[in-house]
N, C-alpha and C positions, 0 to 999 in steps of 0.2 A: 425467195422474194423475202427480203427484211426491213422493215417498216418502223421507223424510229421516231414516235409524237411525243412532244411534251408542249402543251399549250398548243397555239397555234405558229411551232416552227415543226417540220416534217424531213425526215432524211429517207430517202427510199434507195435501194441497192437491189439486182439478181446478178443472175447469169444469164438470164435471154433480156437482150433490148429489146426484144417487140415485144413480148411481155410486160417490159417496164413501160415501154408508150402507150401500148395498149392502157395498163390499167393508169398512166395522167389521165389517157385522153376522156376516161371514164370520173376519175373525180373533177378534173375541167368539167363536165359535165353534169354531175351535179352540184359544188360546189365553186364556190366564188372564192379563187384561190391564184396564184401568180409560180411559174414554174420559172428557178431562178439560179436554174443549169446543175452546174458541177458543182460538188461540195465546195466553199470558199472558208466558211465559217457557219457556225453553229454554238449558239449561245457562249458565243463571244471566245470562243475557241476556233483557232484559225485554223487551217490544212492549208499545206504545201504536196503538192504534187514531185516526188526524188525518184531517181532512176532504178530504188528499190524497195519503192512503196511512198509510203506519206508522213510526214513530220506534221504533230499536232502544236502548237505555243501558241500566248496569250501575251503576245509582244502591247498590242494596245493597251489591254487591262492592265500591266502592270506598269506601264504608262500615265497611266488615269489612278494610278493609287501614289507615285512616288510625287504626283500633280497634289492632289489632297493633302499629303504630308507638308509640301511644300520645300522636296530634295530631289525635285528634277534636276538642280544642277551640284550633285552633292559629289564629294569625291571617293569614286567605286571602291572598293575593296574585294580581295581575292577568293574571302570566306567569306561566309553567312554568320559562324559563328568562333569568337578566338578562343582558344586554349586557356588563357588565361583571361580574366576579364578585371578590368580597372578601378579603382575605389578611388571616390575621392568623398570629401566633408560630407555630401548630400545624397551618397548614392540611395542612402538608408533611408533617404525620408520619400513622405507620400507624391509621389507623380500629382502635379497642379491639375489634369487634365484628363480623365480617367474615361472619359467617353473618346476624346481621339486613339485610345490607345484602343480597347474594344474593338473601334469601329476600324483599325487600319487591319487589326489582325484578322476581323472577320473577314475581311476583302484576303489577305494574302489566305487564307484558309480554300477561299475558293480557286488563288493561282496556283494549289499544290495539285491540281490534277491534272495537270502537267510541266510541273518543278519539281520531282519530286528530291531536287539537291538540298530542295529548301523545307522540308518536310518536319525533320528533327529539331530546325531553328523555331519555326511557328509549332510545332509540340508544346514544345519548353515555357516559349514567353505566353500562349493560352494559358498556361496554368495559373497565373499573377492575373487576368481579366480582374478580377472580385477588388483589389485593394493592389494596385500596380507600385513598383515605386522610380525613383528617375533612375535605378540600376539596370531595373528593366525597361524601361524607355529609351534608355543607351544601347541596348542590347539587338531593341526594337528599329535604332538609327540606322546600326551597324547590318541587319537584315537589309534594309532598305537600301543601304549602300551598297550594296555586293547586286540585288540587283536591278540597282541604275547600270550596273557595270553590264552585266548579260540580259539584258529585255529580252536578245534574239537566244534564246535556249527553248526548247523545246521537246519533248518528245517521237524517236524516231519508231516507226512501225514497218517491218520488215516484209515481203511478202516470201520468204522463205518457209522449208520443215516447221512443221507448228507440231511439235514434242514441249509438253510444258515441265519444267520443272524450277524449281526454289533456293532459296536460300536467307535462312532464320539465324539468328543472334541475337544477343542481350546482354546489359554491361549490367553486374552486380553492384547490388546497392548502391548506384551512380546519386542518389536521391542524397545529401545526406542530413534532407529536413524529417525524413519517416523513412531515409535505409530503404527501399522501393526499389528494383531494377526498373532497367527499362526494356524495352520488349521490342524487335522490328524486324520483319521480311520483307523482301521483293519476291517476284515470281515471274518468269519469262515464259512467250508464249516462242516457241523459235529464239530470235534476237530479240524480240519483243517487249517491252517492259509492259505487265498490263494489272500489275495491282498491286500495291505496296501498303504497311501500315508501320506506323510509331506508335508504342500505347503505353504507359507505365502501368507493371506487373500491382493489379489486384493486391496481393498477399507479399509478407515480405521471405524473402526466399534467404534462408539461410547457407547455401555454398553457391559455389558460382555453378556446378551442374543443376540444380535446382532451379536457377536460373536459366541458363539457357534448355532446360526437358521443358520448362514452363513455355517459352518464347517457340520448341518446335511442338509445342501440344499446339499452339496456334497459329503456326506456317500449319500444320497437318490438318487443320479446320475447314482450313482457306483451300488446298488442294484439291479436298475429295469436293470441297462446295464449285469448285472449278471445274473439277472435272465430270462431274456433271451437268455441269450448263455448256460447256465444248460438247457434250452426248447429245445435249439436243440440239446444239448448231451442226449439228451431224460431221464432226469433228473430234471422237470416241478417241481415248490414252489408250493404244491398246494393251502395251506396254506399265508396270509401278512407274510413279514418275518420281524423279530423285531428285531428293530435297537433301543439300549441301551444308554440315554442317562443323563449324571447330573445333570444338568442343568432342573429346576422345570420351571422355564419361558420357554423355549425354548419348553420342549413339552407344556407349554399351548398355546400359541401360535400357535403350530404345529395342534393343535387339535380345536379352536379355531375358527369358521365358519363368526364374523366377522370381516372385515377392521376396522380401524379408522385411526387417522392422524399418529403415532409413530410411528404405520408401512407401511405407506406409502414409506419408502427409499429401503424398502427389500422387496417390492411386489410382486416381481415374484418368489424369493424365497417364500412365501406364495403362493403360487396361485400353484405353483410345486407341495409342501411339502403336501399342504391338498388334492389337484386332486388326488394323488398318498396313499394317508390314505385314501379319498372315493372309488378308482378304486381300494382296499382293496389287494393293491400291498407291501405298509408297512405298521409294528404298530410303535409305537414308545412309548416302555417304560423307566421306569425311575428304573436309577443303582445308587447306591450310589457312590460317588470318590473313596473310597479307592477300591473301587472293577471293577472302566472303567481302564480297558485295554490301550486305547487307549490315554492315561495318559503317556504314555511314547515318544509317538512320538509328544510333545508339549514342553517339558522343559525338561533341564536335573535338575533331581532328586534322590535326596539322595541314599546314597549306594543300602541300606536296600530295600527303595521303587523301585530303579530302579531293582535289584535282583530279588523280586519278580513279577516283571509284566513280567521279561524278559522271566521268567522261564513259563510260561503259553504260550510264544509265541514259543521257540527254545527248543532246547532241543540236548545231546552232542553223539556225536557219538562210543564213546570207543573202540574205531580201540587198 
């Protein structure tokens, strides 16, 4: 049995109906509590049972955000971030209501729990919370317009084979202000997306290979942690976890046991990844750039490319 408790909200599940009933009876005898039945909502996250598992979404919460922003009647758009940002004469002026900007970004960060398709956009906009400009608020409105047209989108969790696999990616020197790269990764357990991240790298990468390799090291650390967590849940990963990388130079560097001067500055990452490969915790495989799912976490994409990748991460609720 597994019990998840957050303040006064409790989720209880297990593989024995009689033991679950007995535990609930004991809890009712000791505490004042209500049994709300099968899972429908938990901490603002709604659950829908599907033929293949469950689908988690935050449709009501997304509508509340739109109401706070006064954009419940806005015209929807097809992607959260435009490939090219149109500039106006007032674009570089300070936004007059930075509190509203920060409040909306904070709310959107919680929405990303079931909306990986907006993770990159929220990450990009959250970097300007101290002094947002008009162009940043224009980007926020674009994101809200996309959410308005996709409030019924959520994460599907499937009851299939529980094999862990990961996809890391990086966009080299994408930030024009400090030339730092953006790392992104996502991990699947079977067909179910279970973890993802978008993060600006802490140091400036000298090459695209280095940027990809640092992203690969971050993903490797996440995979090791997930493998240990799954072992605690009695779902051990008996084979090395496959990590799909689209940079052949980074893959060669990960599998090359020879160290040389050109990799001296990333030796820690080199030792960690190679040690994980030697211990058979993970295995790095090549994947075509067009099939790299983590690409959606590192850059603004054209609409057709964005739709293709987001369909592999999310599903529609069909309420």
